C-alpha positions as CSV (number, residue, x, y, z in Angstrom):
1,M,14.5,15.5,16.6
2,I,11.6,16.8,14.6
3,R,12.9,16.3,11.7
4,C,12.6,12.9,11.8
5,H,9.3,12.2,12.0
6,V,7.6,14.9,10.5
7,I,8.4,13.6,7.0
8,A,6.1,10.8,7.9
9,L,3.1,12.9,8.1
10,F,1.0,10.3,6.0
11,L,-1.8,7.8,6.4
12,W,-1.5,5.1,3.3
13,A,-2.7,2.0,2.4
14,L,0.1,1.1,0.3
15,G,-0.9,-1.4,-2.3
16,T,2.4,-3.8,-3.7
17,P,4.8,-1.5,-5.6
18,A,4.8,-2.2,-9.4
19,Y,7.4,-5.3,-9.5
20,A,5.0,-7.9,-11.5
21,I,2.0,-8.3,-13.0
22,I,-0.9,-9.3,-10.5
23,Q,-3.5,-11.6,-11.6
24,T,-6.3,-9.9,-10.6
25,A,-8.9,-12.3,-12.5
26,Q,-9.6,-16.2,-12.5
27,L,-11.1,-19.1,-14.4
28,D,-12.9,-21.5,-12.7
29,V,-12.8,-24.1,-15.2
30,S,-15.1,-27.4,-14.5
31,G,-16.9,-30.6,-16.5
32,G,-14.7,-31.8,-19.4
33,G,-14.5,-35.0,-16.8
34,Q,-11.9,-34.0,-15.3
35,P,-11.5,-32.4,-12.3
36,D,-12.5,-28.4,-10.9
37,T,-9.6,-25.9,-11.6
38,T,-8.8,-22.3,-10.6
39,Y,-6.6,-20.7,-13.1
40,L,-5.2,-17.5,-11.9
41,V,-5.0,-14.9,-15.3
42,S,-4.4,-10.9,-15.7
43,Q,-7.1,-8.9,-17.1
44,A,-7.4,-6.6,-19.5
45,S,-7.6,-2.4,-19.3
46,F,-9.8,-2.3,-22.3
47,G,-14.1,-3.8,-22.2
48,P,-15.8,-3.9,-19.1
49,S,-14.4,-5.0,-15.3
50,L,-14.9,-8.6,-14.5
51,P,-17.7,-9.2,-11.3
52,M,-16.7,-10.1,-7.9
53,G,-18.2,-13.6,-6.7
54,D,-19.6,-16.6,-8.8
55,T,-20.8,-15.9,-12.2
56,E,-21.8,-17.4,-15.4
57,G,-20.8,-20.0,-16.9
58,H,-19.8,-20.0,-20.9
59,R,-18.8,-23.2,-22.7
60,L,-14.9,-23.1,-24.0
61,A,-14.5,-23.1,-27.6
62,L,-11.7,-22.4,-30.1
63,P,-12.0,-19.6,-33.1
64,P,-13.2,-20.6,-36.6
65,S,-11.1,-22.6,-38.5
66,D,-10.6,-20.0,-41.1
67,N,-9.8,-17.3,-39.0
68,P,-7.5,-19.0,-35.7
69,L,-5.7,-16.1,-34.4
70,M,-9.5,-13.7,-34.6
71,C,-7.2,-11.0,-36.9
72,Q,-9.2,-11.2,-39.8
73,N,-12.6,-8.6,-39.1
74,I,-16.1,-9.4,-39.0
75,T,-17.0,-6.9,-41.2
76,D,-21.0,-8.4,-41.1
77,A,-21.5,-10.2,-38.4
78,N,-24.8,-10.7,-39.0
79,A,-24.4,-12.5,-42.8
80,I,-21.9,-14.9,-40.5
81,P,-23.2,-17.7,-38.2
82,K,-22.4,-17.8,-34.9
83,V,-20.3,-20.3,-33.7
84,T,-23.0,-22.3,-31.5
85,D,-26.2,-21.1,-30.6
86,N,-24.5,-21.7,-26.3
87,S,-22.5,-18.8,-24.9
88,F,-19.2,-19.0,-25.6
89,I,-15.8,-17.9,-24.4
90,F,-13.3,-17.9,-26.8
91,I,-9.5,-19.0,-26.2
92,I,-7.6,-17.0,-29.0
93,P,-3.7,-17.0,-30.2
94,R,-1.2,-14.8,-28.9
95,G,0.3,-12.6,-32.5
96,E,0.0,-10.9,-35.6
97,C,-3.3,-8.4,-34.7
98,T,-4.1,-6.9,-31.4
99,F,-5.6,-8.0,-28.4
100,E,-8.9,-5.2,-28.5
101,V,-8.6,-6.2,-32.6
102,K,-9.0,-9.8,-31.7
103,T,-11.2,-9.4,-28.4
104,H,-13.7,-6.5,-30.8
105,N,-13.9,-10.3,-33.5
106,A,-14.9,-12.5,-31.3
107,Q,-17.2,-10.1,-29.9
108,R,-18.9,-9.6,-33.4
109,L,-19.4,-13.0,-33.6
110,G,-20.8,-13.7,-30.1
111,A,-18.6,-14.5,-27.4
112,S,-19.6,-13.7,-24.3
113,G,-15.9,-12.7,-23.3
114,V,-11.8,-14.5,-25.0
115,I,-8.7,-15.7,-23.2
116,I,-5.5,-15.0,-24.9
117,E,-2.7,-17.6,-24.5
118,G,0.6,-16.6,-25.0
119,T,2.8,-19.3,-27.6
120,L,6.0,-19.6,-29.1
121,E,5.2,-18.5,-32.8
122,S,3.7,-14.7,-31.8
123,R,7.3,-13.6,-30.6
124,Y,8.3,-14.2,-34.4
125,T,7.4,-11.8,-36.9
126,M,8.0,-11.4,-40.5
127,N,9.7,-7.8,-41.8
128,E,7.1,-7.1,-45.3
129,T,9.6,-5.1,-46.3
130,T,12.6,-8.0,-46.8
131,N,10.7,-10.9,-45.5
132,E,13.2,-11.7,-42.9
133,V,12.0,-13.0,-39.6
134,I,12.7,-10.4,-36.7
135,Y,13.3,-12.6,-34.2
136,P,12.7,-12.5,-30.4
137,Q,14.4,-9.5,-28.1
138,D,16.5,-11.0,-26.0
139,K,15.9,-10.4,-21.8
140,H,12.4,-9.3,-23.0
141,D,11.4,-13.1,-25.0
142,Y,14.1,-15.1,-23.5
143,D,17.1,-15.4,-21.5
144,C,20.4,-17.4,-22.1
145,A,21.4,-17.6,-18.8
146,K,18.0,-19.3,-17.4
147,G,18.7,-22.1,-19.8
148,R,20.6,-22.7,-23.6
149,A,20.5,-25.4,-26.2
150,E,22.0,-26.2,-30.0
151,I,18.7,-27.1,-31.5
152,P,19.3,-29.2,-35.8
153,S,17.8,-27.1,-38.2
154,S,16.5,-30.3,-40.3
155,A,14.2,-30.9,-36.8
156,L,12.4,-27.3,-37.5
157,S,10.1,-26.3,-40.2
158,F,11.5,-22.7,-40.1
159,P,10.8,-19.8,-41.8
160,P,8.3,-18.8,-40.8
161,Y,7.5,-20.6,-37.3
162,D,5.0,-23.6,-37.8
163,A,3.5,-24.2,-34.4
164,E,2.3,-27.6,-34.6
165,V,6.5,-29.4,-35.9
166,N,8.1,-26.7,-33.9
167,D,6.1,-26.1,-30.9
168,P,6.8,-30.2,-29.4
169,A,10.3,-29.8,-30.5
170,L,11.6,-26.4,-28.6
171,S,8.6,-27.2,-25.1
172,G,7.0,-29.5,-23.0
173,D,8.2,-32.0,-20.7
174,T,9.0,-34.9,-23.0
175,S,11.5,-36.7,-25.0
176,T,10.1,-34.5,-28.3
177,N,11.6,-31.4,-26.6
178,L,14.8,-31.2,-28.2
179,C,15.4,-28.3,-26.1
180,L,15.4,-29.6,-22.9
181,K,17.4,-32.8,-24.6
182,N,20.1,-31.0,-25.8
183,S,20.9,-28.3,-22.6
184,P,23.6,-29.2,-20.4
185,D,21.5,-28.6,-17.4
186,Y,18.0,-29.4,-18.7
187,L,16.4,-26.4,-18.4
188,A,16.7,-26.6,-14.7
189,S,16.4,-22.8,-14.4
190,C,13.6,-22.7,-16.9
191,E,10.8,-22.9,-15.7
192,S,8.8,-22.6,-18.8
193,N,10.7,-25.6,-20.3
194,A,10.3,-24.0,-23.6
195,C,12.8,-22.3,-25.7
196,L,13.1,-19.6,-28.2
197,L,15.4,-19.2,-31.1
198,T,17.4,-16.3,-30.9
199,G,17.9,-15.8,-34.9
200,G,22.2,-16.9,-34.1
201,N,24.4,-20.3,-35.6
202,V,25.9,-22.1,-33.5
203,T,28.6,-24.2,-36.0
204,T,28.1,-24.2,-39.4
205,D,26.4,-27.5,-39.9
206,G,22.6,-26.3,-39.6
207,M,23.0,-25.9,-35.3
208,L,20.4,-23.3,-33.8
209,E,20.9,-21.4,-30.7
210,A,17.3,-21.8,-28.4
211,C,17.5,-20.4,-25.1
212,C,14.8,-20.5,-22.3
213,A,11.8,-18.3,-22.8
214,W,9.6,-16.5,-20.9
215,D,6.1,-17.3,-20.2
216,L,4.7,-14.7,-17.9
217,H,1.7,-12.6,-17.6
218,I,1.0,-9.2,-19.4
219,W,-1.4,-6.3,-19.5
220,L,-3.6,-6.3,-22.4
221,Y,-3.4,-3.1,-23.5
222,Y,-5.6,-1.1,-25.1
223,D,-5.2,0.1,-29.1
224,P,-5.4,3.5,-29.4
225,S,-6.7,3.3,-33.3
226,M,-9.6,1.6,-31.6
227,K,-11.1,4.2,-29.6
228,S,-14.4,4.3,-31.9
229,L,-15.1,0.8,-31.0
230,K,-16.8,-0.3,-27.8
231,I,-16.1,-3.4,-26.3
232,E,-18.8,-5.1,-24.6
233,I,-16.8,-8.3,-23.2
234,P,-14.4,-9.3,-20.8
235,S,-10.5,-10.6,-22.1
236,V,-8.1,-12.2,-19.8
237,Y,-4.4,-13.1,-20.5
238,V,-2.8,-17.0,-19.5
239,T,0.6,-18.1,-20.2
240,M,1.6,-21.1,-22.3
241,A,1.3,-23.5,-19.9
242,Q,-1.9,-22.7,-18.9
243,G,-3.4,-21.8,-22.3
244,H,-2.0,-25.5,-23.2
245,E,-4.0,-26.8,-20.2
246,L,-7.0,-25.6,-21.6
247,H,-6.6,-26.5,-24.5
248,Q,-7.2,-30.0,-23.0
249,R,-10.3,-28.9,-21.7
250,I,-12.3,-27.1,-24.8
251,G,-16.3,-28.2,-24.5
252,S,-16.0,-27.1,-21.0
253,T,-17.7,-24.9,-18.0
254,V,-15.7,-21.8,-17.9
255,K,-15.8,-18.5,-15.4
256,M,-15.2,-15.5,-15.6
257,S,-14.4,-13.6,-12.3
258,E,-12.4,-11.2,-10.0
259,R,-10.1,-12.4,-7.8
260,P,-12.0,-12.2,-4.4
261,R,-10.4,-9.1,-2.6
262,A,-12.4,-7.3,0.2
263,A,-13.1,-4.0,0.0
264,Y,-12.0,-2.9,3.5
265,N,-9.1,-4.4,4.4
266,L,-8.6,-5.6,8.6
267,S,-4.7,-3.7,8.7
268,A,-6.8,-0.6,8.7
269,I,-7.8,-1.2,11.4
270,L,-4.9,-2.3,13.5
271,I,-3.4,0.7,12.4
272,W,-6.2,2.8,13.5
273,M,-5.9,1.4,16.6
274,L,-2.7,1.1,17.2
275,G,-1.9,5.0,16.4
276,V,-4.4,5.9,18.9
277,L,-3.7,3.1,21.5
278,V,0.6,4.5,20.6
279,A,-0.6,8.4,20.8
280,A,-2.6,7.9,24.2
281,V,0.1,6.2,26.2
282,A,2.6,8.3,25.4
283,S,0.8,10.9,26.2
284,Y,-0.3,9.6,29.3
285,A,3.6,8.7,29.8
286,S,4.8,12.5,29.5
287,A,2.8,13.2,32.4
288,A,4.5,10.2,34.6
289,D,6.0,12.8,37.5
290,Y,3.2,13.8,38.3
291,H,1.6,10.8,38.9
292,T,4.1,9.2,40.5
293,A,4.0,12.2,43.0
294,F,0.5,11.9,43.3
295,K,0.4,8.1,44.3
296,S,3.4,8.9,46.8
297,I,1.3,11.9,48.7
298,I,-2.1,9.3,48.9
299,S,0.3,6.4,49.7
300,R,1.6,8.5,52.7
301,G,-1.7,8.7,54.3
302,N,-1.5,12.4,55.2
303,T,-4.5,14.4,54.1
304,G,-5.7,17.7,54.7
305,Q,-3.7,20.0,57.3
306,D,-0.9,17.7,57.4
307,I,0.0,18.4,53.2
308,E,-0.3,21.9,53.5
309,D,1.6,22.4,56.6
310,Q,4.3,20.4,55.2
311,E,3.2,21.2,51.0
312,R,1.9,24.4,50.7
313,S,3.5,26.5,52.7
314,A,6.4,25.6,51.4
315,L,5.3,27.0,48.4
316,T,4.5,30.4,50.0
317,N,7.6,30.1,51.0
318,G,9.0,30.0,47.2
319,N,11.4,27.6,48.5
320,G,9.6,24.3,46.7
321,P,7.9,21.8,49.7
322,K,9.7,21.9,52.9
323,D,11.8,17.8,53.0
324,G,12.6,18.6,49.1
325,P,11.4,18.7,45.7
326,L,8.6,15.8,45.2
327,M,10.5,13.6,43.4
328,A,13.6,13.8,45.4
329,S,13.5,10.8,46.3
330,S,12.3,8.4,44.0
331,S,14.0,7.1,41.4
332,Y,13.6,10.3,39.1
333,G,15.3,12.4,40.7
334,Q,15.9,15.5,38.8
335,P,13.7,15.5,35.7
336,E,15.5,14.4,32.6
337,E,16.3,16.4,30.1
338,S,12.9,18.4,28.2
339,L,12.6,20.7,25.4
340,E,9.8,23.2,26.4
341,L,8.5,24.0,22.7
342,S,7.8,27.9,21.8
343,A,6.4,29.9,19.5
344,G,9.8,30.2,18.0
345,H,10.4,26.6,17.6
346,A,6.7,25.5,15.6
347,L,8.0,27.9,13.5
348,G,10.8,27.0,13.1
349,F,9.4,23.7,12.4
350,I,8.8,24.5,9.0
351,V,12.0,25.3,7.5
352,M,13.6,22.7,9.5
353,A,10.9,19.9,8.0
354,S,10.9,21.0,4.6
355,S,14.8,21.5,4.1
356,G,14.9,18.0,5.7
357,L,12.5,16.8,2.7
358,L,13.7,18.7,0.3
359,I,17.8,17.3,0.4
360,L,15.6,13.7,0.7
361,F,14.0,14.1,-2.0
362,F,17.1,15.5,-4.5
363,F,20.3,13.6,-2.6
364,K,18.2,10.8,-2.6
365,I,20.5,9.9,0.4
366,Y,17.6,6.9,2.1
367,G,20.3,4.6,3.2
368,I,21.3,7.2,6.0
369,V,18.1,8.0,7.2
370,K,17.6,4.3,7.8
371,I,21.1,3.8,10.0
372,M,20.1,6.7,12.0
373,Y,17.2,5.9,12.2
374,G,17.8,2.5,13.7
375,F,20.2,3.4,16.0
376,G,18.3,6.2,17.3
377,C,15.4,3.5,18.2
378,S,17.8,1.1,19.4
379,R,18.2,3.9,22.1
380,A,14.4,4.5,22.3
381,I,13.6,0.3,23.0
382,M,16.7,0.8,25.3
383,Q,15.2,3.4,27.5
384,V,11.8,2.5,27.0
385,I,11.8,-1.0,27.4
386,F,14.8,-2.7,28.5
387,L,16.1,-0.7,31.5
388,P,13.0,-0.7,33.1
389,I,12.9,-4.5,32.5
390,F,16.0,-5.2,33.2
391,G,16.0,-2.9,36.5
392,S,13.9,-5.0,38.3
393,I,15.4,-8.0,37.4
394,F,18.2,-6.8,38.8
395,S,16.7,-5.5,42.1
396,R,14.7,-8.8,42.4
397,L,17.8,-10.7,41.9
398,K,19.5,-8.3,44.3
399,I,22.0,-8.0,41.7
400,R,24.3,-4.4,42.3
401,N,24.2,-2.0,39.3
402,R,28.1,-1.4,39.7
403,L,29.6,1.6,37.8
404,V,31.6,0.6,34.7
405,Y,32.8,4.1,33.5
406,N,32.3,7.3,33.7
407,T,32.4,9.2,29.8
408,N,32.2,12.5,31.6
409,I,30.4,13.3,28.8
410,E,26.9,14.9,29.6
411,D,24.5,13.8,27.0
412,I,25.9,10.0,27.8
413,G,27.5,10.1,31.8
414,E,28.3,6.7,33.4
415,I,27.6,3.9,32.3
416,T,26.1,0.6,35.0
417,T,26.6,-3.0,34.4
418,L,22.2,-1.8,33.9
419,D,23.3,0.0,31.2
420,I,25.9,-2.1,29.2
421,V,23.2,-5.0,29.9
422,A,20.1,-3.4,28.4
423,G,22.2,-1.8,25.8
424,A,23.6,-5.0,24.5
425,V,19.9,-6.6,23.8
426,S,18.6,-3.7,22.3
427,Y,21.4,-2.0,20.2
428,T,21.7,-6.1,18.4
429,L,17.9,-6.2,17.6
430,G,18.4,-2.9,16.3
431,A,21.5,-3.8,14.3
432,T,19.2,-7.4,13.4
433,W,16.8,-5.2,12.0
434,L,19.0,-2.6,9.8
435,Y,20.3,-5.6,8.3
436,L,17.6,-6.8,7.1
437,A,16.4,-3.6,5.8
438,F,19.7,-3.6,3.8
439,T,19.7,-7.1,2.6
440,L,15.6,-7.8,1.9
441,R,14.4,-7.0,-1.4
442,H,11.0,-5.9,0.5
443,P,11.5,-6.7,4.1
444,D,8.2,-5.0,5.0
445,T,6.7,-8.8,4.3
446,N,9.2,-10.5,7.0
447,V,7.9,-10.8,10.8
448,F,10.2,-10.0,12.3
449,F,11.1,-6.5,11.0
450,W,8.1,-5.0,10.7
451,V,7.1,-5.8,13.9
452,M,10.2,-4.6,15.3
453,Q,9.8,-1.7,13.4
454,D,6.4,-0.8,15.2
455,V,8.0,-2.1,18.1
456,M,10.6,1.0,17.9
457,G,8.3,3.5,16.4
458,A,6.5,3.0,19.4
459,C,9.4,3.4,21.6
460,M,10.7,6.4,19.8
461,C,7.5,8.3,20.2
462,V,6.7,7.4,24.0
463,L,10.5,8.6,24.1
464,F,10.0,12.2,22.1
465,L,7.0,13.5,24.1
466,G,8.8,12.8,27.1
467,T,11.7,15.0,26.4
468,I,9.1,17.7,24.1
469,K,6.7,19.6,25.9
470,L,4.2,22.2,25.2
471,N,2.4,24.4,28.0
472,S,0.5,26.6,25.9
473,M,-2.8,26.2,23.5
474,R,-1.0,28.6,21.6
475,V,2.2,27.8,20.9
476,A,0.3,24.0,20.4
477,T,-2.0,25.7,17.7
478,I,0.9,27.4,15.7
479,L,3.0,24.0,15.7
480,L,-0.3,21.8,14.1
481,V,-1.2,24.9,12.3
482,V,2.1,25.2,10.5
483,A,2.4,21.3,10.3
484,F,-1.3,21.3,9.1
485,F,-0.5,23.3,6.0
486,Y,3.3,21.9,5.6
487,D,1.2,18.2,5.2
488,I,-1.0,19.4,2.3
489,F,2.2,21.5,0.5
490,F,3.6,18.9,0.2
491,V,1.6,16.0,-1.2
492,F,-0.8,17.9,-3.4
493,V,1.1,21.0,-3.9
494,T,4.3,19.8,-5.0
495,P,3.2,17.5,-8.2
496,L,2.6,21.1,-10.0
497,L,6.0,22.0,-9.0
498,F,8.0,19.1,-9.8
499,K,6.5,17.5,-12.5
500,G,3.9,15.3,-11.2
501,Q,5.9,14.0,-8.3
502,S,4.9,14.5,-4.9
503,V,7.8,15.1,-2.5
504,M,6.0,14.0,0.7
505,I,4.8,10.3,-1.4
506,T,8.0,9.9,-3.2
507,V,10.4,10.6,-0.2
508,A,7.7,8.7,2.1
509,T,8.7,5.5,0.1
510,S,12.3,5.7,-1.0
511,G,11.9,7.6,-4.3
512,G,9.1,6.3,-5.3
513,P,8.3,3.2,-8.1
514,P,9.9,1.2,-9.6
515,K,11.3,3.0,-12.9
516,A,11.7,0.3,-14.7
517,D,8.1,-2.1,-16.5
518,P,6.6,-4.6,-14.4
519,L,7.3,-7.8,-16.6
520,W,10.7,-6.0,-16.2
521,C,11.0,-6.0,-12.7
522,E,9.5,-9.7,-12.3
523,K,12.2,-11.1,-14.9
524,Y,15.1,-9.4,-13.3
525,P,14.5,-7.7,-9.4
526,D,18.0,-6.9,-8.8
527,D,17.8,-4.3,-11.4
528,A,18.8,-0.7,-10.9
529,N,15.4,0.3,-12.3
530,C,13.3,-2.1,-10.4
531,Q,14.2,-0.5,-6.8
532,G,12.4,1.5,-4.9
533,G,8.6,1.9,-3.3
534,D,10.2,0.2,0.1
535,P,8.3,2.8,2.3
536,L,10.6,5.2,5.3
537,P,11.2,3.2,8.4
538,M,9.5,6.1,10.5
539,L,6.4,5.0,10.1
540,F,4.3,2.3,11.9
541,T,3.2,-0.5,9.0
542,V,1.1,-3.1,9.1
543,P,0.8,-5.6,5.8
544,R,-2.4,-6.4,4.5
545,I,-4.0,-9.2,6.0
546,D,-5.6,-12.0,3.5
547,D,-4.9,-9.9,0.4
548,Y,-3.3,-11.3,-2.4
549,Q,-2.1,-8.0,-3.7
550,G,0.3,-8.0,-0.5
551,G,1.1,-4.5,0.4
552,S,0.9,-2.7,3.7
553,S,-1.2,0.2,5.7
554,L,0.6,2.6,6.8
555,L,1.2,5.9,9.7
556,G,3.4,8.0,9.7
557,L,5.0,8.6,13.0
558,G,4.4,12.4,12.5
559,D,0.4,12.2,13.1
560,I,1.3,10.4,16.6
561,V,4.1,12.9,17.6
562,L,2.6,16.1,16.6
563,P,-1.0,15.7,18.1
564,G,0.4,14.1,20.9
565,L,1.8,17.4,21.6
566,L,-1.2,18.6,22.3
567,L,-2.6,15.3,23.9
568,S,0.2,15.6,26.2
569,F,-0.4,18.9,27.2
570,A,-3.4,18.0,28.1
571,A,-2.6,15.2,30.5
572,R,0.1,17.0,32.2
573,L,-2.4,19.5,33.1
574,D,-5.0,16.9,33.7
575,A,-2.4,15.5,36.1
576,A,-1.5,18.4,37.6
577,K,-4.7,19.6,38.6
578,Q,-5.2,15.7,40.7
579,L,-1.8,16.8,42.2
580,L,-2.5,19.8,43.5
581,A,-5.8,19.0,44.8
582,A,-4.2,16.5,46.7
583,V,-1.5,18.7,47.9
584,S,-5.0,21.0,49.0
585,G,-6.0,18.2,51.2
586,H,-8.7,17.1,48.6
587,S,-7.2,13.1,47.6
588,N,-10.2,11.5,45.8
589,K,-9.0,9.7,42.6
590,T,-12.1,11.3,41.0
591,C,-11.4,14.8,41.7
592,C,-10.4,15.8,37.7
593,S,-12.3,13.8,35.8
594,H,-14.9,14.8,35.1
595,N,-13.5,17.9,33.8
596,S,-10.8,16.4,32.2
597,Y,-9.3,17.5,28.7
598,F,-6.7,14.2,27.9
599,Y,-9.7,12.0,28.0
600,P,-12.0,14.4,25.1
601,S,-9.0,15.0,23.5
602,V,-7.8,10.9,23.2
603,V,-11.2,10.7,21.9
604,A,-10.8,13.9,19.4
605,Y,-7.9,12.3,18.3
606,A,-9.2,8.7,17.1
607,I,-11.9,9.8,15.6
608,G,-10.1,12.2,13.0
609,L,-7.8,9.3,12.7
610,L,-10.7,7.1,11.1
611,M,-11.3,9.9,9.0
612,A,-8.5,9.7,8.0
613,N,-8.6,5.6,7.4
614,A,-12.2,6.6,5.6
615,A,-10.8,9.1,3.2
616,V,-7.8,7.0,2.0
617,Y,-10.6,4.2,0.8
618,L,-13.3,6.3,0.0
619,M,-10.8,8.4,-2.5
620,N,-8.2,5.6,-3.3
621,M,-5.8,7.6,-2.3
622,G,-2.9,8.4,0.6
623,Q,-4.1,11.1,2.9
624,P,-2.6,14.1,4.9
625,A,-3.8,12.4,8.4
626,L,-3.1,16.5,10.2
627,L,-5.7,17.3,7.6
628,Y,-8.1,15.9,9.7
629,L,-6.5,15.4,13.5
630,V,-5.7,19.4,13.8
631,P,-9.4,20.0,13.3
632,M,-10.5,17.7,15.2
633,T,-7.6,17.5,18.3
634,V,-7.6,21.4,18.8
635,G,-11.1,21.6,18.0
636,T,-12.0,19.8,20.7
637,L,-9.8,21.1,23.4
638,S,-10.4,24.5,22.3
639,F,-14.6,23.9,22.7
640,L,-14.1,22.6,26.4
641,G,-11.5,25.1,27.3
642,W,-14.2,27.6,26.4
643,R,-17.5,26.0,27.4
644,R,-15.6,25.6,31.1
645,K,-14.2,29.6,30.8
646,E,-10.8,28.2,30.8
647,L,-9.9,28.9,27.0
648,A,-8.1,31.8,28.1
649,M,-6.1,29.6,30.7
650,L,-5.4,26.8,27.9
651,W,-4.1,29.8,25.4
652,E,-1.8,31.2,27.8
653,G,-0.5,28.5,29.7
654,P,-1.8,27.2,32.2
655,K,0.0,28.0,36.1
656,I,-1.1,24.9,36.9
657,I,1.2,23.1,35.4
658,R,4.4,25.2,36.4
659,T,2.9,24.8,40.1
660,A,3.5,21.3,39.7
661,D,6.6,21.4,38.5
662,V,7.8,23.8,41.8
663,L,6.2,20.8,43.2
664,L,8.2,18.0,41.8
665,Y,11.1,19.8,41.0
666,G,11.8,22.4,43.4
667,P,11.9,25.9,42.6
668,E,15.0,25.9,40.5
669,Y,13.6,24.1,38.4
670,E,15.0,25.9,34.8
671,G,12.1,28.5,33.4
672,I,10.2,28.1,36.9
673,P,9.9,31.6,38.7
674,Q,11.0,31.7,41.6
675,D,10.3,35.7,43.6
676,E,7.9,35.0,46.5
677,D,5.3,37.0,44.3
678,T,5.4,34.6,41.9
679,A,5.4,31.2,44.0
680,Q,2.6,32.4,46.0
681,G,0.3,33.6,42.7
682,D,1.2,30.3,41.6
683,K,0.2,29.0,45.0
684,A,-3.0,30.7,45.2
685,N,-3.9,29.8,41.7
686,A,-3.4,26.0,42.5
687,N,-5.5,26.3,45.5
688,Q,-8.5,28.1,43.1
689,H,-8.1,25.7,40.9
690,A,-7.9,22.3,43.6
691,S,-11.5,24.4,45.0
692,N,-13.4,24.3,41.5
693,L,-12.6,20.8,41.3
694,V,-13.6,19.2,44.2
695,T,-16.7,21.5,44.8
């Protein structure tokens, strides 16, 4: 159970993995007698970053006619007259030299910015040695599966490529586009409506093969040979289609800026609130039996000596309450199967968790993990949500819960009609979630998927903290400190051991980001090298709100359940005090509020998670949340115990919790001493606690 959760000990603001080139800049074009238009464009990896918001406008201009590609180096800018007296932005065709050379030459001519446009001509180059044409590359520049046509060589001027003659015959949506006209399906699957010659002769009568050209955004990469030169103006890239429209607006005013994007996304606040809420509710729910017993005592209307005669005297005899355990008449009966963690469990955690993480890292069995998690969470939502809901419906409608089958298997037991109805709904939802997980390319963008994943995660946390319990701060501290160093090691140290790969991040993202180039993945998203980057499901996820880059804010379930064990300990301690106070004849519900450990622990958890959240944005990288949660929660509980002179009691384990368990479940409850001396000691300790709480 623990191993399943701790592989997601991580808080992350996950951006969209590199499946495409993201257009992070925009061009706002106005004037020229045409409507204002905004074009989304990609930025360069060199030069200054574009500012966000309203920027100064510049006139859109063409380069000098004697240097249209801006590849002829400007050696003496002072001797060359500026293109215009006004500030301007050049739109320059791609090809012949590097992007940085073009930008540097435009800068020397006084340009305020550069727009580099894609062209068909730039896809062809000449071999200077053999003087032969180097044709575009299949799949990289064109794809015949997207569209194919036969073009008569007589209709083209080639080689070399003459853009004035060939572009109208190979692009556009008019009748002059021979590629569109001669294609069997009229380029139905070709978004660019443009073709490139592949270099293949279809027939001997001069027909040339042309295939659909890709027209996508690219990054403007820097030129290593230009390190000594400083680029001081921004540059962006536009597609062939965008460039064609911009040529119709030469002389218009252009503003270059970064696309608006909030520095801090609302999803980070929501994931923080979700994490705190689930940790608090799941921890509080782990003490549900104590709360139910307390309400039962109060509802009897018995106080003072009546309670002492019936309950406290029974503890003195070591036999539990006179009429049997307090919970025996409740819907709970004996406590559900649970495990009390010891120091050995805490130390064994590091072995099991590390083994599980490394197995996933090396064998990449992420699909199996999803299946196991999906069915495990289906069981969780059945127990936490649908059994109570349908149980209430059965009760209201007076439907009898019949025994259908007795499996005689301890872990399954009897199967009733209520189990079948609740299980059918739960496992149908779980199966639907699994279907989406394996069929959608990016399932986390599907609303049902991520909402269902968060619901399943919350139910798993409630079930976990209701089953796994800590009864001392000593065990809690050992567990959390071990998890603390485990988290740091697998996030920050493993990159030094595995060639820069963080084991935690790689596993959390199902093998890490795609291996292929983003531009290739935009063209062929189903390629094997474009898979990966989607997070494993053992976490909470909230998609980033109003963010064009997409992505999600993530919080691993391990960051809920491990600190949650300490919060659960505090909640059960508070509830046990309240219960024993009622048994001692002090039924004031507010008797324990001023000495609570649970509520300060929840506040400390909230602050620690908020610190981790802030660190994600300040450091611009994922954070091991336990780095902040462990000091806050353990430190707060230790400080309160020290100040109240109860630290030794917290460290070794409060006997009041075991006394409350005897009251609830009887002395036969597993792990509870049954001898008279111990029972009397527990009773005396409980009475002293109750007296302290109310005086």
